[in-house]
C-alpha positions as CSV (number, residue, x, y, z in Angstrom):
1,M,91.9,117.9,190.9
2,K,93.0,114.8,189.3
3,T,91.1,114.5,185.8
4,I,90.0,111.8,184.1
5,D,92.0,112.6,181.2
6,E,95.0,111.9,183.6
7,L,93.8,108.4,185.1
8,L,93.4,107.7,181.3
9,A,97.2,108.6,180.6
10,E,98.1,106.2,183.6
11,G,95.6,103.7,182.0
12,V,93.0,101.4,183.5
13,S,92.3,98.6,181.5
14,G,91.2,95.8,183.7
15,K,90.9,97.8,186.6
16,R,87.0,98.4,188.6
17,V,86.3,101.9,188.1
18,F,83.8,103.1,190.5
19,V,81.6,105.8,188.9
20,R,79.5,108.0,191.3
21,A,77.1,109.5,189.0
22,D,74.3,111.3,189.5
23,L,71.1,109.5,187.7
24,N,68.4,110.9,189.8
25,V,66.0,110.9,187.3
26,P,62.4,111.7,187.4
27,L,60.0,108.7,186.9
28,D,56.5,108.4,186.1
29,G,55.9,105.4,187.3
30,G,59.0,103.4,185.7
31,T,58.9,105.7,183.4
32,I,62.1,108.2,182.7
33,T,60.4,111.7,181.7
34,D,63.8,113.4,181.5
35,D,66.8,111.1,180.9
36,G,69.1,114.5,180.9
37,R,71.3,113.6,183.9
38,I,72.5,110.1,182.3
39,R,73.3,111.5,179.3
40,A,75.4,113.7,181.2
41,V,77.8,110.9,182.7
42,L,78.0,109.5,179.4
43,P,81.2,110.6,178.2
44,T,83.1,109.5,181.1
45,V,81.4,106.2,181.4
46,K,82.2,105.8,177.5
47,A,85.8,106.9,177.5
48,L,86.2,104.0,180.4
49,V,84.8,101.7,178.7
50,D,87.1,102.3,175.6
51,A,90.3,102.1,177.7
52,G,88.9,98.4,178.7
53,A,88.1,99.3,182.6
54,K,85.5,97.4,184.7
55,V,83.0,100.2,185.1
56,V,80.9,100.4,187.9
57,V,78.5,103.1,188.2
58,A,76.5,103.8,191.6
59,S,73.8,106.3,192.2
60,H,70.8,107.7,194.6
61,L,67.3,108.4,193.2
62,G,65.1,110.1,194.9
63,R,64.9,110.1,199.0
64,P,64.0,106.4,200.2
65,K,64.3,106.5,204.1
66,G,67.9,104.2,204.5
67,A,65.9,100.8,202.8
68,P,65.1,99.1,199.7
69,D,62.1,100.9,197.8
70,P,60.7,99.7,194.7
71,A,59.6,102.8,193.6
72,F,63.0,104.2,194.1
73,S,64.9,101.7,192.1
74,L,67.5,102.3,189.8
75,A,66.5,99.5,187.0
76,P,65.0,102.1,184.8
77,A,67.9,104.0,184.8
78,A,70.2,101.2,184.2
79,S,68.2,100.0,181.5
80,R,68.3,103.2,179.9
81,L,72.0,103.7,180.2
82,G,72.6,100.4,178.0
83,E,70.3,101.6,175.4
84,L,72.4,104.7,174.9
85,L,76.0,103.0,175.2
86,D,73.9,100.3,173.2
87,G,75.5,97.5,174.9
88,P,74.4,95.6,177.9
89,V,74.3,97.1,181.8
90,A,74.6,94.6,184.4
91,F,72.2,95.8,186.9
92,A,73.2,94.7,190.7
93,S,70.3,94.4,192.9
94,D,71.4,95.9,195.9
95,T,74.4,98.1,197.0
96,V,77.1,96.0,199.0
97,G,75.7,93.1,199.3
98,E,76.2,89.4,197.1
99,S,74.3,90.8,194.2
100,A,76.9,93.9,194.2
101,K,79.9,91.5,194.7
102,A,79.2,88.7,192.1
103,T,77.6,91.6,189.3
104,V,81.3,93.4,189.3
105,A,83.2,90.2,190.2
106,G,81.6,89.0,186.6
107,L,82.2,92.0,184.6
108,A,84.9,91.5,182.0
109,D,86.8,94.6,180.5
110,G,85.1,97.2,178.6
111,Q,81.8,96.1,180.3
112,V,79.5,98.3,182.9
113,A,77.6,97.4,185.9
114,V,74.9,99.8,188.1
115,L,74.4,99.3,191.4
116,E,71.1,99.7,192.9
117,N,70.3,103.3,194.3
118,L,72.6,103.8,197.1
119,R,70.2,105.1,199.8
120,F,68.7,101.8,199.9
121,N,71.7,101.6,202.6
122,A,71.0,103.7,205.7
123,G,74.9,104.5,205.8
124,E,74.8,106.5,202.4
125,T,73.4,109.3,204.3
126,S,74.6,109.0,207.6
127,K,74.7,112.1,209.6
128,D,77.5,109.6,211.7
129,D,80.6,109.6,210.5
130,A,81.4,105.6,211.5
131,E,78.4,104.6,210.3
132,R,78.7,106.8,206.9
133,G,82.4,105.3,206.8
134,A,81.8,101.5,207.1
135,F,79.7,101.8,204.1
136,A,82.2,103.9,202.5
137,D,84.8,100.7,203.5
138,E,82.5,98.0,201.7
139,L,81.7,100.3,198.7
140,A,85.4,100.3,198.0
141,A,85.9,96.8,198.4
142,L,83.7,96.8,194.8
143,A,86.6,99.2,193.4
144,D,90.5,100.1,192.6
145,V,89.7,103.3,191.3
146,Y,87.5,106.4,192.1
147,V,85.5,108.8,189.5
148,G,83.6,111.6,190.6
149,D,80.8,112.7,188.0
150,G,78.0,112.7,190.1
151,F,77.7,117.0,190.3
152,G,74.4,117.1,191.5
153,A,75.3,115.3,195.0
154,V,78.5,117.0,195.6
155,H,76.9,119.3,198.5
156,R,76.2,116.6,200.1
157,K,78.5,114.9,202.8
158,H,77.5,111.7,201.5
159,A,79.3,108.1,201.9
160,S,79.9,108.0,198.2
161,V,80.5,111.7,197.6
162,Y,83.2,112.2,200.6
163,D,83.7,109.3,202.1
164,L,84.3,107.2,199.6
165,P,87.3,109.1,197.4
166,A,89.4,109.3,200.7
167,R,89.8,105.8,200.3
168,L,90.6,105.4,196.9
169,P,92.6,107.2,194.1
170,H,90.4,109.7,192.8
171,Y,89.8,111.6,189.9
172,A,87.0,114.5,188.6
173,G,85.5,113.0,185.7
174,Y,84.5,114.9,182.8
175,L,80.8,116.4,184.2
176,I,82.5,117.7,187.3
177,A,85.3,119.2,185.5
178,T,83.0,120.9,182.7
179,E,80.5,122.3,185.8
180,V,83.4,123.8,188.0
181,G,85.1,125.3,184.8
182,V,81.5,127.0,184.2
183,L,81.0,127.7,187.7
184,K,84.4,129.8,187.8
185,K,83.2,131.7,185.0
186,L,80.2,132.8,187.2
187,T,82.3,134.1,190.3
188,E,85.9,134.6,189.1
189,D,86.2,136.3,185.8
190,V,83.3,137.1,185.1
191,Q,82.2,138.9,181.9
192,R,79.8,142.2,182.0
193,P,76.6,143.1,182.2
194,Y,76.2,139.7,184.5
195,V,72.4,139.6,184.8
196,V,71.1,136.7,187.0
197,A,67.4,135.3,186.8
198,L,66.2,133.3,189.1
199,G,62.4,132.0,190.0
200,G,61.5,128.4,191.9
201,A,59.1,128.6,194.8
202,K,60.4,129.2,197.6
203,V,62.4,132.4,198.6
204,S,64.2,131.0,201.4
205,D,65.7,128.5,199.0
206,K,67.4,131.4,197.2
207,L,68.5,133.9,199.7
208,A,72.0,132.9,200.9
209,V,72.9,133.0,197.1
210,I,70.8,136.5,196.4
211,D,73.4,137.6,199.4
212,Q,76.5,136.3,197.4
213,L,74.9,137.8,194.0
214,L,73.8,141.5,195.4
215,G,77.8,142.0,195.4
216,K,78.6,140.5,192.1
217,A,75.8,140.6,189.6
218,D,75.1,143.7,188.1
219,R,70.7,142.6,187.2
220,L,68.8,140.5,189.7
221,L,65.1,139.4,187.8
222,I,62.8,137.5,190.3
223,G,60.0,135.4,188.9
224,G,58.2,132.1,190.4
225,G,57.0,131.5,193.7
226,M,59.1,133.6,195.5
227,A,58.4,136.4,193.7
228,Y,55.3,137.4,195.4
229,T,57.7,137.6,198.8
230,F,59.4,140.4,197.2
231,L,55.5,142.1,196.0
232,K,54.3,141.6,199.5
233,A,57.8,143.5,200.9
234,K,56.8,146.1,199.0
235,G,53.5,146.3,200.6
236,Y,51.6,144.9,196.9
237,E,48.7,143.0,197.4
238,I,49.1,139.2,196.6
239,G,46.3,138.0,197.5
240,T,46.4,133.9,198.0
241,S,49.4,134.0,196.4
242,L,52.7,132.1,197.8
243,L,54.3,133.6,200.8
244,Q,56.7,133.1,203.1
245,E,55.9,135.6,206.0
246,D,58.8,135.2,207.7
247,Q,61.4,135.9,205.1
248,V,59.7,139.1,204.5
249,P,62.2,141.3,206.8
250,A,64.8,139.5,205.0
251,V,63.6,140.5,201.7
252,K,63.2,144.1,202.8
253,E,66.7,144.2,203.7
254,Y,67.8,143.1,200.5
255,I,65.6,145.3,198.4
256,E,67.3,147.8,200.1
257,R,70.7,146.5,199.8
258,A,70.1,146.7,196.0
259,E,69.6,149.9,195.5
260,K,72.4,151.4,197.6
261,S,74.8,149.2,195.8
262,G,73.4,149.7,192.3
263,V,72.2,146.4,191.8
264,E,69.4,146.5,189.2
265,L,66.6,144.2,191.0
266,V,63.5,144.0,188.7
267,L,60.4,142.5,190.0
268,P,57.4,141.5,188.2
269,V,54.9,144.0,186.7
270,D,52.2,141.8,185.9
271,V,51.2,138.5,186.8
272,L,49.0,135.2,185.7
273,V,46.5,134.4,188.2
274,S,43.8,132.0,188.7
275,T,41.5,130.9,191.9
276,E,43.3,127.5,192.2
277,F,46.0,126.1,191.2
278,P,45.6,124.0,188.1
279,D,45.9,120.0,187.6
280,L,49.6,119.2,186.2
281,K,48.2,115.9,185.3
282,A,45.0,116.4,183.4
283,K,46.3,120.2,182.0
284,A,42.5,121.0,181.7
285,P,42.8,125.1,180.7
286,T,42.0,127.0,183.6
287,H,41.7,130.7,181.8
288,P,43.8,132.3,183.9
289,T,43.4,136.2,184.0
290,T,46.2,138.9,183.7
291,V,46.3,141.5,186.8
292,A,49.1,144.3,187.6
293,A,51.8,142.9,189.4
294,D,50.3,145.2,192.8
295,A,46.6,144.1,192.4
296,V,46.2,140.4,192.5
297,P,42.7,139.8,193.7
298,A,42.3,138.6,196.9
299,D,40.6,135.4,196.4
300,Q,43.6,134.5,193.7
301,Q,47.0,133.5,193.5
302,G,49.7,134.1,191.2
303,L,51.0,131.6,189.2
304,D,53.1,133.2,186.0
305,I,54.7,136.2,185.4
306,G,52.7,138.1,182.9
307,P,53.4,138.9,179.0
308,Q,54.5,142.5,179.7
309,T,57.0,140.9,182.5
310,G,58.1,138.5,180.3
311,T,59.3,141.4,177.4
312,L,60.6,143.1,180.4
313,Y,62.7,140.4,181.5
314,A,63.9,139.5,178.0
315,S,64.6,143.3,177.1
316,K,67.3,143.2,180.1
317,L,68.9,139.8,179.0
318,A,69.8,141.3,175.8
319,D,73.3,142.9,176.4
320,A,73.9,140.3,178.6
321,A,77.3,138.8,178.2
322,T,77.0,136.5,181.3
323,V,73.7,135.0,181.9
324,F,72.9,132.6,184.9
325,W,69.3,131.1,185.5
326,N,67.5,129.0,188.3
327,G,64.1,128.0,189.0
328,P,61.1,129.0,186.5
329,M,59.0,131.7,186.3
330,G,55.8,130.0,187.1
331,V,53.9,126.8,186.9
332,F,55.6,125.7,183.6
333,E,54.3,121.9,183.7
334,H,50.9,123.4,183.1
335,P,50.6,125.7,179.5
336,D,48.7,128.0,181.1
337,Y,51.5,129.0,182.9
338,A,54.6,128.0,180.7
339,E,54.8,131.7,179.1
340,G,57.1,133.3,181.5
341,T,59.5,130.6,181.3
342,R,59.4,130.3,178.0
343,A,60.1,133.9,177.6
344,V,63.3,133.7,179.7
345,A,64.4,130.8,178.1
346,Q,64.0,132.5,174.8
347,A,66.1,135.1,176.0
348,L,68.9,132.9,176.9
349,V,68.6,131.7,173.6
350,D,68.6,135.0,171.8
351,S,71.6,136.6,174.0
352,K,74.7,136.6,172.3
353,G,76.4,135.8,176.1
354,F,77.6,132.8,177.9
355,S,74.2,131.5,179.2
356,V,73.6,129.0,181.8
357,V,70.7,127.1,183.2
358,G,71.0,126.3,186.7
359,G,70.2,122.2,186.8
360,G,67.2,121.5,188.8
361,D,63.6,122.3,187.0
362,S,65.2,125.1,185.0
363,A,67.1,122.2,183.0
364,A,63.7,120.2,183.1
365,A,61.7,123.6,182.0
366,V,64.4,124.0,178.7
367,R,64.1,120.4,178.0
368,T,59.7,120.3,178.4
369,L,59.6,123.3,176.3
370,G,61.4,121.9,173.5
371,F,64.2,124.1,173.4
372,D,67.5,122.7,172.1
373,E,70.1,121.9,174.8
374,N,72.8,123.2,172.3
375,A,71.7,126.6,172.2
376,F,72.6,127.3,175.5
377,G,76.2,127.9,176.8
378,H,75.5,125.1,179.6
379,I,72.4,123.3,181.1
380,S,73.9,122.6,184.7
381,T,72.7,118.9,186.0
382,G,73.1,120.5,189.7
383,G,70.9,122.9,190.8
384,G,71.2,122.9,194.7
385,A,75.5,122.2,193.8
386,S,75.2,125.1,191.6
387,L,73.8,127.5,194.3
388,E,75.7,126.3,196.8
389,Y,78.8,127.0,194.7
390,L,77.9,130.7,194.0
391,E,77.3,131.0,197.7
392,G,80.6,130.3,198.5
393,K,80.6,127.6,200.4
394,T,82.6,124.2,200.2
395,L,80.9,121.6,198.3
396,P,82.1,118.3,200.2
397,G,82.2,116.0,197.3
398,L,84.4,118.9,195.5
399,A,86.9,118.9,198.3
400,A,87.1,115.0,198.5
401,L,88.5,115.2,194.7
402,E,90.9,117.5,195.7
403,D,94.7,116.1,196.7
């Protein structure tokens, strides 16, 4: 895989460089609530600007249905990118239409443009190779060189991620190079003890990675909504907590496999419960109670790991040489249910080992709870991509960058 440093050495002054970024930031109306993904692509964009390239940045945002939708416009992201670059960023109001063509044609050396949301064109996400290819052809006409730096999308076989690199000289940006280097530390030359903390809502989203980690990790800590399927598999009363009943047999098998293979599988010993899900906007106090993990009242649901579990998980992370964390321990967006996630994040900060926060909600939680990002070894920009890499899957966007 060629990197951007090789591209810069070859020279890019005056060339149109298409940067496939991941600007899929959370929005509250038109306001960006977390600009981490925009900041993650800055080193690549700045390096190209400084080298005199005409930089064309493209990304998806959300899940529009192949047609323009103002709610998913990249205009706020383009504006924020300009603020972070401390310079003007042109914005094209379409992806490959007249605005895109005119905007790119108007770039001077060292200037930046952002195209409108790629997913406003049905060809971006089409499962039909010809339709995707036709859109990739139109994108290729806007550029001379391709730089892949949208790690959060490399597990998608989409036109701008998979098909476009085949049509242009292609290189990996700084973010992708960093992400792949970190993931190799989690899969190839792992320093032990290797501890993995998994949370989030659905156990089905994590089954494949658990399957792989049972042969690699020394300890697995389970939290979040997915923990209740594990507790149910052990025969515990979980009340109205989130449950994927159809996954109970698979979870039972994994619990048995962990025991046989010597992997320490650690489940919550206490949980915070309430009769109803909290209002995440009003954030009014809900007065949760703490109960043993095997004794959730029938009319209540678990919404966070309890204080004893937080202390237990911190102790299991204390001696780790390598830590991977993906998924919050509870409904961290509400202050009543943020302490479990905070306990795990703090344990990673306190750990002397190499710590990786696996993107998505985990990365959002770190920022929401006020942690210094530099206190962690690495905060990934792609939760889904990280998990699929750890599952051993071939990621289309990385395969496309290989020579």
